[in-house]
C-alpha positions in Angstrom: 98.9 71.5 66.0 96.9 71.3 69.3 99.0 68.3 70.4 102.2 70.2 69.6 101.0 73.2 71.6 100.1 71.0 74.6 103.6 69.5 74.5 105.2 72.9 74.4 102.9 74.0 77.3 103.9 71.0 79.4 107.5 71.6 78.6 107.3 75.3 79.7 105.6 74.3 83.0 108.3 71.7 83.7 111.2 74.1 83.0 109.6 77.0 84.7 108.9 75.2 88.0 112.2 73.3 87.9 114.1 76.5 87.5 112.2 78.3 90.3 112.5 75.3 92.6 116.3 75.1 92.1 116.7 78.9 92.6 114.4 79.3 95.6 115.5 79.7 99.2 113.1 78.0 101.6 111.5 80.3 104.2 110.6 78.7 107.5 110.7 81.5 110.0 108.4 84.3 108.8 104.9 83.7 110.4 103.0 80.5 111.0 105.7 78.3 109.5 107.1 77.4 112.9 103.6 76.2 114.1 103.2 73.9 111.1 106.7 72.5 111.5 106.1 72.0 115.3 102.8 70.2 114.6 104.6 67.9 112.2 107.0 67.0 115.1 104.1 66.5 117.5 102.5 64.1 115.1 105.7 62.1 115.0 106.0 62.2 118.8 109.2 64.2 118.7 107.8 67.2 120.5 104.9 67.9 122.9 102.5 70.8 122.3 98.8 71.4 121.7 98.3 72.9 118.3 94.7 71.9 117.9 93.9 75.3 116.3 96.1 74.5 113.3 94.9 72.7 110.2 96.7 69.4 110.2 97.1 68.0 106.6 100.2 70.2 105.7 101.9 69.2 108.9 101.1 65.5 108.3 102.9 65.8 104.9 105.8 67.7 106.6 106.0 64.8 109.1 106.3 62.4 106.2 109.3 64.4 104.8 110.8 64.5 108.3 111.0 60.7 108.3 113.4 60.8 105.4 115.2 64.2 105.5 116.8 66.5 108.0 117.2 70.3 107.9 118.3 72.2 105.9 117.6 69.8 103.0 114.2 68.9 104.6 112.9 72.4 103.7 114.4 72.3 100.2 112.7 69.0 99.6 109.3 70.5 100.7 109.8 73.4 98.3 110.6 71.0 95.4 107.3 69.2 96.3 105.4 72.5 96.3 106.7 73.4 92.9 105.6 70.0 91.6 102.1 70.8 93.0 102.3 74.3 91.4 103.0 72.9 88.0 100.2 70.3 88.3 97.8 73.0 89.4 98.7 75.1 86.4 98.0 72.1 84.2 94.7 71.4 85.8 93.6 75.0 85.5 94.3 74.7 81.7 92.1 71.6 81.6 89.3 73.3 83.5 89.2 76.4 81.4 89.9 74.8 78.0 86.3 73.9 77.2 85.3 77.6 77.4 87.5 78.5 74.4 87.8 77.5 70.7 91.5 76.8 71.0 94.2 76.1 73.6 95.8 79.5 73.8 93.6 81.4 76.3 93.4 78.4 78.7 97.2 77.9 78.5 97.6 81.6 79.3 95.5 81.3 82.4 97.7 78.4 83.6 100.9 80.3 82.9 99.6 83.5 84.5 98.8 81.6 87.7 102.2 79.9 87.7 104.2 83.1 87.3 102.0 85.1 89.6 104.2 86.7 92.2 101.9 85.4 94.9 102.2 81.8 93.7 106.0 82.0 93.6 106.0 83.7 97.0 103.9 80.9 98.6 105.8 78.1 96.8 109.0 79.3 98.6 107.4 79.3 102.1 106.7 76.4 104.5 102.9 77.2 104.5 99.8 75.4 103.4 98.7 77.7 100.5 100.1 75.7 97.6 98.7 72.5 99.0 95.3 74.1 99.5 95.0 75.6 96.0 96.2 72.3 94.5 93.5 70.3 96.3 90.8 72.9 95.5 91.6 72.8 91.8 91.6 69.0 92.0 88.2 68.9 93.6 86.8 71.1 90.9 88.4 68.9 88.2 86.7 65.7 89.4 83.5 67.6 90.3 83.2 68.9 86.7 83.6 65.3 85.5 80.2 64.7 87.1 78.6 66.9 84.4 79.5 64.4 81.7 80.0 61.2 83.7 77.8 61.1 86.8 79.4 58.1 88.5 79.9 56.9 92.1 83.6 57.0 91.5 83.7 60.7 90.7 81.4 61.5 93.6 83.6 59.6 96.1 86.8 61.2 94.7 85.2 64.6 95.0 84.1 63.9 98.5 87.5 62.6 99.6 89.4 65.5 98.1 86.9 68.0 99.7 87.6 66.4 103.1 91.4 66.7 102.6 90.9 70.3 101.5 89.1 71.0 104.8 92.1 69.6 106.7 94.5 71.6 104.6 92.9 74.9 105.5 90.1 75.2 108.1 88.9 78.4 106.4 88.0 76.2 103.4 85.4 74.2 105.4 82.5 76.4 104.2 83.3 75.3 100.7 81.6 72.0 101.6 78.3 73.8 101.6 79.1 75.4 98.3 79.8 72.1 96.6 76.8 70.5 98.2 74.5 73.2 96.7 76.2 72.8 93.3 75.7 69.1 93.5 72.0 69.5 94.4 71.6 71.9 91.4 73.4 69.5 89.1 71.2 66.6 90.1 68.1 68.8 89.6 69.3 69.7 86.1 69.8 66.0 85.3 66.2 65.4 86.6 67.3 62.6 89.0 64.8 60.7 91.1 64.8 61.4 94.8 66.2 58.0 95.6 69.1 58.4 93.2 69.7 62.0 94.4 69.8 60.8 98.0 72.3 58.0 97.3 74.5 60.3 95.2 74.6 62.8 98.1 75.6 59.9 100.4 78.4 58.9 98.0 79.6 62.5 98.1 79.2 63.5 101.8 80.2 60.3 103.6 83.8 60.2 102.3 84.2 63.9 103.1 82.8 63.5 106.7 84.9 60.3 107.2 88.1 62.2 106.4 87.2 65.1 108.7 86.1 62.8 111.5 89.5 61.0 111.5 91.0 64.3 112.7 88.2 64.9 115.2 89.0 61.4 116.6 92.7 62.4 116.8 91.7 65.6 118.8 89.5 63.5 121.1 92.3 61.1 121.8 95.1 63.6 122.1 93.6 67.0 122.9 90.5 66.3 125.0 87.7 67.4 122.7 85.9 66.0 119.7 86.0 68.5 116.8 88.1 69.9 114.1 89.4 72.8 116.2 88.6 74.4 119.5 85.9 77.1 119.7 86.7 80.7 120.5 84.8 83.6 122.1 82.6 85.7 119.8 82.7 83.4 116.8 85.1 85.8 115.0 88.8 85.9 114.4 91.0 86.3 117.4 93.1 88.9 115.6 90.1 91.3 115.0 89.1 91.1 118.7 92.7 91.9 119.8 92.9 94.8 117.2 89.7 96.3 118.7 91.1 96.6 122.2 91.2 100.3 123.4 92.1 102.0 126.7 88.5 102.8 127.4 87.4 99.1 127.4 86.1 97.8 130.7 86.4 94.2 131.9 85.7 92.2 135.1 88.3 92.5 137.9 89.7 89.0 137.1 90.4 90.1 133.5 91.8 93.5 134.3 95.5 92.2 134.4 94.9 90.7 131.0 93.6 93.9 129.6 96.7 95.8 131.0 99.0 93.3 129.3 97.2 93.8 125.9 97.2 97.6 126.3 100.9 97.5 126.9 101.4 95.4 123.9 99.3 97.8 121.9 101.5 100.7 122.8 104.6 98.7 121.8 103.0 97.9 118.4 102.1 101.5 117.8 105.7 102.5 118.4 107.0 99.8 116.1 107.6 100.5 112.4 105.9 97.9 110.3 108.1 95.5 108.3 108.7 97.2 105.0 108.0 95.1 101.9 109.0 96.0 98.3 106.3 97.8 96.3 104.1 98.3 99.3 100.8 100.1 98.7 100.6 101.3 102.4 101.3 104.9 101.4 98.0 105.0 99.6 96.1 104.3 102.8 95.1 107.9 103.8 92.4 106.7 106.2 94.8 104.5 108.3 92.7 101.4 107.7 95.7 99.2 107.4 96.7 100.0 111.0 93.6 98.3 112.4 93.8 95.6 109.7 97.4 94.6 110.6 97.3 95.2 114.4 95.8 92.0 115.8 98.5 89.5 115.2 101.6 91.6 116.2 99.7 92.9 119.3 98.9 89.3 120.3 102.6 88.3 119.7 103.8 91.1 121.9 101.3 90.1 124.6 101.8 86.3 124.4 105.1 86.3 126.2 103.8 88.1 129.3 100.5 86.2 129.1 102.3 82.9 129.3 104.0 84.0 132.5 100.7 85.3 133.9 98.9 82.1 133.3 101.8 79.9 134.2 101.8 78.1 130.9 104.7 75.8 130.0 107.0 76.9 127.2 105.7 74.0 124.9 102.1 75.0 125.4 100.4 76.0 122.1 97.8 78.6 121.2 95.0 76.2 122.2 95.8 76.5 125.9 96.2 80.2 125.5 92.8 80.6 123.8 91.1 78.6 126.6 92.5 81.0 129.1 91.5 84.1 127.1 88.1 82.9 126.0 86.0 84.9 128.5 88.2 88.0 128.1 87.7 87.9 124.3 83.9 87.7 124.8 83.9 90.8 127.0 86.0 92.8 124.5 83.9 91.6 121.6 80.6 92.7 123.2 82.0 96.3 123.7 83.5 96.7 120.3 80.8 95.4 117.9 80.9 98.6 115.8 84.7 98.1 115.3 84.1 94.5 114.4 81.4 95.4 111.9 83.7 97.9 110.2 86.4 95.3 110.0 83.9 92.8 108.5 83.6 95.0 105.4 87.3 95.9 105.3 88.1 92.1 105.4 85.7 91.6 102.4 87.3 94.3 100.3 90.8 93.2 101.5 90.1 90.0 99.7 90.3 92.0 96.5 94.0 92.8 97.1 96.8 90.7 95.7 98.0 88.0 98.1 101.5 88.4 99.6 104.2 88.6 97.0 107.4 89.9 98.7 109.3 89.2 101.9 110.2 91.9 104.4 113.3 93.8 103.2 115.3 92.3 106.1 115.4 89.0 104.2 117.6 90.6 101.6 117.6 89.9 97.8 116.3 86.4 97.8 113.3 84.7 96.1 110.9 87.4 94.7 112.8 90.1 96.5 115.3 90.2 93.7 112.7 92.0 91.6 112.4 95.8 91.5 109.9 97.3 94.0 108.0 99.0 91.1 107.1 95.6 89.8 105.4 94.6 93.0 103.4 97.8 93.0 102.3 97.3 89.4 101.3 93.6 90.2 99.2 94.7 93.2 97.4 97.4 91.2 96.7 94.9 88.3 95.4 92.2 90.7 93.1 94.8 92.4 91.8 95.9 89.0 91.3 92.2 87.9 89.4 91.4 91.1 87.1 94.4 90.9 86.3 93.6 87.2 85.6 89.9 88.1 83.3 91.1 91.0 81.4 93.3 88.6 81.2 90.6 86.0 79.2 88.5 88.4 76.1 90.5 87.6 76.6 90.0 83.8 77.0 86.3 84.4 73.8 86.0 86.4 71.8 87.8 83.7 73.2 85.7 80.9 73.0 82.4 82.9 69.4 83.1 83.8 68.6 83.6 80.2 70.3 80.3 79.3 68.6 78.4 82.1 72.1 78.0 83.7 72.7 74.9 81.7 75.4 76.2 79.4 77.3 78.0 82.1 77.8 75.3 84.8 81.6 75.5 84.6 81.4 79.3 85.1 78.9 78.8 87.9 81.4 76.7 89.8 84.2 79.1 89.2 82.1 82.1 90.4 80.8 80.1 93.4 84.3 79.4 94.6 85.4 83.0 94.2 82.3 84.3 96.0 82.7 81.7 98.7 86.2 82.8 99.6 85.2 86.5 99.6 82.2 85.6 101.7 84.4 83.6 104.2 86.5 86.8 104.7 83.3 88.8 105.3 81.7 86.3 107.7 84.8 85.3 109.8 86.6 88.7 109.6 90.0 87.3 108.6 91.3 90.9 108.6 95.0 91.1 107.5 94.9 87.5 106.4 92.0 88.1 104.0 94.2 88.5 100.9 96.1 85.4 101.9 93.1 83.3 102.7 91.5 83.9 99.4 94.7 82.8 97.5 93.1 79.4 96.5 90.5 81.3 94.5 93.1 83.3 92.6 93.5 80.9 89.6 89.7 81.2 89.1 89.8 85.0 89.4 92.6 85.1 86.8 90.7 82.6 84.6 87.4 84.5 84.7 89.2 87.8 83.8 90.9 86.2 80.8 87.6 84.5 79.8 85.7 87.8 79.7 88.6 89.8 78.2 89.0 87.2 75.5 85.2 87.1 74.8 85.2 90.9 74.6 88.1 90.9 72.2 86.4 88.3 70.0 83.1 90.2 69.9 85.0 93.5 69.2 86.9 91.7 66.4 83.6 90.4 64.9 82.1 93.9 65.2 85.0 95.5 63.3 85.0 92.7 60.8 81.3 93.4 60.1 81.9 97.1 59.8 84.9 96.6 57.5 82.9 94.2 55.3 80.0 96.5 55.1 82.2 99.5 54.2 83.9 97.4 51.5 80.5 96.3 50.2 79.2 99.9 50.1 82.4 101.1 48.4 82.2 98.4 45.7 78.5 99.2 45.1 79.2 102.9 44.9 81.9 102.4 42.3 79.6 100.2 40.3 76.9 102.8 40.3 79.4 105.5 39.2 80.5 103.3 36.3 76.9 102.6 35.3 76.3 106.4 35.3 
């Protein structure tokens, strides 16, 4: 029966993703898509631009597709590839959560829920790195969990290589290296390994990861004039939050005053502009106006960038790297004055990670992809995801108490899942990803969905057992009562 169920599950995943891939219309002009496409062309030597601030792996894959296909089929081929990764991710999620249940059903449900999530479908239709990132993250967890049963050099090396690739897929995933290193240390402690074996195991894990990362550092050194994954920026926080904090009462040095004027003019333009409407938007619930600051940074920067290019005399093909170098001192001045604003946005970024990731295109794109669905469905989806995220956050405390009681050994899978979710929420808090917070935590969504289903299912099982005990006790008492009456 279980084999039959699995065959049906695989069949559903194949048909579901094939149907979505055939129907989908590729989107390559919404936000960062153009930068990833351009970086792909730079890698092939077709274009010249410095996009050192962009994570490269997705663009490397795009470059591979560019060798064989031309637009518009190029983008359709990428979408087909992304739906293949989506189906494989759903399958891997099933494999990860299956040991937590007594039968296949709940784990299959988790895989399906991730696959039909409006956010998953939304990102699968867009030329962005999200689907690749979540696929690599789930793959890392899959091989890392193999270490629990089979602690071999092969699984350590595979985990390390995949973790390195994940870091190149999304730079905001780099802190996950620390998370997995701590988990590996805890696993080795539980297995009571000797210091020599622990050290060699750590080398097998870290060296492949660092090798992958340093290959891109070497590329930057050769082509962009610095050795590192990406160029540094002033203040150590997101550019968008610094830009969003700019106010007319800010003071800067005389050489930066023209730059401030350009940004203030762009800010005025932004405040006069009606935000792009999306189906099922929850913006009407924002009575405190928090979304204005949350969303402001990127559009203000976009408004200002055209005039800033002229001011700095930057060539048209110059990327954001050159711009960030020119603005570095200006950002530092603004950041120092607006620390209170930045602190507020730090907490807003954290809680913004509880929201559903993007699920609908602006209405200007018309009835394509997920936009064919009624707006009410998007609103319901966003409310459900917010509810699910809050419950998973609260369940962390229950997990800690239970795991401590069990000496953590029985709950290592759950420990990994929670560590990933907490890490992505923590990344949003530390690096203040503002309006991108819900997008940047997307790779953690299958684990958020899975943890919710796990605790909901466990609660239903316990409730069912409770009612079964009550029913059995009542029946027993009724039978005994009748017997006593007959004896009387």
